[in-house]
C-alpha positions as protocol buffer text, in pm:
chain_id: "A"
residue {
  index: 1
  type: MET
  ca { x: 788 y: -270 z: -992 }
}
residue {
  index: 2
  type: ARG
  ca { x: 1066 y: -107 z: -1185 }
}
residue {
  index: 3
  type: GLU
  ca { x: 1260 y: 196 z: -1069 }
}
residue {
  index: 4
  type: ILE
  ca { x: 1362 y: 475 z: -1303 }
}
residue {
  index: 5
  type: GLN
  ca { x: 1549 y: 797 z: -1245 }
}
residue {
  index: 6
  type: LEU
  ca { x: 1356 y: 1123 z: -1268 }
}
residue {
  index: 7
  type: LYS
  ca { x: 1569 y: 1236 z: -1564 }
}
residue {
  index: 8
  type: GLU
  ca { x: 1478 y: 920 z: -1757 }
}
residue {
  index: 9
  type: ALA
  ca { x: 1109 y: 950 z: -1659 }
}
residue {
  index: 10
  type: LYS
  ca { x: 1098 y: 1306 z: -1792 }
}
residue {
  index: 11
  type: ALA
  ca { x: 1251 y: 1202 z: -2122 }
}
residue {
  index: 12
  type: THR
  ca { x: 1018 y: 903 z: -2168 }
}
residue {
  index: 13
  type: LEU
  ca { x: 704 y: 1013 z: -1980 }
}
residue {
  index: 14
  type: SER
  ca { x: 467 y: 891 z: -2251 }
}
residue {
  index: 15
  type: ALA
  ca { x: 620 y: 542 z: -2242 }
}
residue {
  index: 16
  type: VAL
  ca { x: 618 y: 539 z: -1859 }
}
residue {
  index: 17
  type: VAL
  ca { x: 246 y: 622 z: -1859 }
}
residue {
  index: 18
  type: ASP
  ca { x: 174 y: 361 z: -2128 }
}
residue {
  index: 19
  type: GLN
  ca { x: 349 y: 97 z: -1919 }
}
residue {
  index: 20
  type: ALA
  ca { x: 152 y: 200 z: -1608 }
}
residue {
  index: 21
  type: VAL
  ca { x: -176 y: 169 z: -1799 }
}
residue {
  index: 22
  type: ARG
  ca { x: -71 y: -183 z: -1904 }
}
residue {
  index: 23
  type: GLY
  ca { x: -21 y: -277 z: -1538 }
}
residue {
  index: 24
  type: ASN
  ca { x: 349 y: -203 z: -1495 }
}
residue {
  index: 25
  type: PRO
  ca { x: 379 y: 91 z: -1253 }
}
residue {
  index: 26
  type: ALA
  ca { x: 714 y: 264 z: -1204 }
}
residue {
  index: 27
  type: ILE
  ca { x: 889 y: 410 z: -901 }
}
residue {
  index: 28
  type: ILE
  ca { x: 1053 y: 743 z: -978 }
}
residue {
  index: 29
  type: THR
  ca { x: 1381 y: 806 z: -797 }
}
residue {
  index: 30
  type: ARG
  ca { x: 1573 y: 1129 z: -746 }
}
residue {
  index: 31
  type: HIS
  ca { x: 1934 y: 1108 z: -632 }
}
residue {
  index: 32
  type: GLY
  ca { x: 1877 y: 739 z: -549 }
}
residue {
  index: 33
  type: LYS
  ca { x: 1581 y: 811 z: -320 }
}
residue {
  index: 34
  type: LYS
  ca { x: 1231 y: 683 z: -402 }
}
residue {
  index: 35
  type: GLU
  ca { x: 1015 y: 992 z: -457 }
}
residue {
  index: 36
  type: ALA
  ca { x: 698 y: 902 z: -653 }
}
residue {
  index: 37
  type: VAL
  ca { x: 503 y: 624 z: -823 }
}
residue {
  index: 38
  type: VAL
  ca { x: 337 y: 630 z: -1164 }
}
residue {
  index: 39
  type: LEU
  ca { x: 42 y: 393 z: -1180 }
}
residue {
  index: 40
  type: SER
  ca { x: -276 y: 366 z: -1382 }
}
residue {
  index: 41
  type: PHE
  ca { x: -583 y: 563 z: -1278 }
}
residue {
  index: 42
  type: ASP
  ca { x: -773 y: 235 z: -1229 }
}
residue {
  index: 43
  type: GLU
  ca { x: -512 y: 115 z: -977 }
}
residue {
  index: 44
  type: TYR
  ca { x: -523 y: 453 z: -804 }
}
residue {
  index: 45
  type: GLU
  ca { x: -902 y: 430 z: -767 }
}
residue {
  index: 46
  type: LYS
  ca { x: -871 y: 80 z: -618 }
}
residue {
  index: 47
  type: LEU
  ca { x: -632 y: 216 z: -357 }
}
residue {
  index: 48
  type: LEU
  ca { x: -876 y: 493 z: -267 }
}
residue {
  index: 49
  type: HIS
  ca { x: -1141 y: 239 z: -170 }
}
residue {
  index: 50
  type: VAL
  ca { x: -929 y: 14 z: 53 }
}
residue {
  index: 51
  type: PRO
  ca { x: -1085 y: 39 z: 400 }
}
residue {
  index: 52
  type: SER
  ca { x: -868 y: 124 z: 696 }
}
residue {
  index: 53
  type: PHE
  ca { x: -802 y: -138 z: 963 }
}
residue {
  index: 54
  type: GLY
  ca { x: -1019 y: 62 z: 1204 }
}
residue {
  index: 55
  type: ARG
  ca { x: -1313 y: 56 z: 964 }
}
residue {
  index: 56
  type: LEU
  ca { x: -1272 y: -318 z: 914 }
}
residue {
  index: 57
  type: LEU
  ca { x: -1284 y: -369 z: 1290 }
}
residue {
  index: 58
  type: ALA
  ca { x: -1584 y: -138 z: 1326 }
}
residue {
  index: 59
  type: SER
  ca { x: -1773 y: -335 z: 1061 }
}
residue {
  index: 60
  type: PHE
  ca { x: -1731 y: -668 z: 1248 }
}
residue {
  index: 61
  type: PRO
  ca { x: -2064 y: -847 z: 1189 }
}
residue {
  index: 62
  type: GLY
  ca { x: -2067 y: -1040 z: 1517 }
}
residue {
  index: 63
  type: ASP
  ca { x: -2185 y: -950 z: 1865 }
}
residue {
  index: 64
  type: GLU
  ca { x: -1965 y: -830 z: 2149 }
}
residue {
  index: 65
  type: GLY
  ca { x: -1994 y: -1177 z: 2306 }
}
residue {
  index: 66
  type: ASP
  ca { x: -1832 y: -1335 z: 2000 }
}
residue {
  index: 67
  type: ILE
  ca { x: -1496 y: -1186 z: 2094 }
}
residue {
  index: 68
  type: PRO
  ca { x: -1313 y: -1372 z: 2375 }
}
residue {
  index: 69
  type: ILE
  ca { x: -1212 y: -1173 z: 2682 }
}
residue {
  index: 70
  type: ARG
  ca { x: -845 y: -1081 z: 2680 }
}
residue {
  index: 71
  type: SER
  ca { x: -639 y: -1251 z: 2951 }
}
residue {
  index: 72
  type: ASP
  ca { x: -422 y: -1050 z: 3191 }
}
residue {
  index: 73
  type: LYS
  ca { x: -164 y: -1331 z: 3197 }
}
residue {
  index: 74
  type: PRO
  ca { x: 148 y: -1296 z: 2984 }
}
residue {
  index: 75
  type: SER
  ca { x: 130 y: -1507 z: 2672 }
}
residue {
  index: 76
  type: ARG
  ca { x: 485 y: -1633 z: 2715 }
}
residue {
  index: 77
  type: VAL
  ca { x: 780 y: -1618 z: 2951 }
}
residue {
  index: 78
  type: VAL
  ca { x: 1014 y: -1329 z: 2875 }
}
residue {
  index: 79
  type: ASP
  ca { x: 1378 y: -1340 z: 2990 }
}
residue {
  index: 80
  type: LEU
  ca { x: 1491 y: -1002 z: 3115 }
}
């Protein structure tokens, strides 16, 4: 993903949007700090429908017995 300064993005906004629609999003920077991203509306909609990790866990199709019981033993020796 390319990075462009805010000043350049303002001057070439139409081209930045055209590139995003073609699948080349841009990161907009201000004073060297990443501030925003320009991406196509299709990509934005895909991001809206990505389930959270909690929802993925909640939708586990198995039964409670399918998940092994967690051991109380440490998994490895830790030097302190």
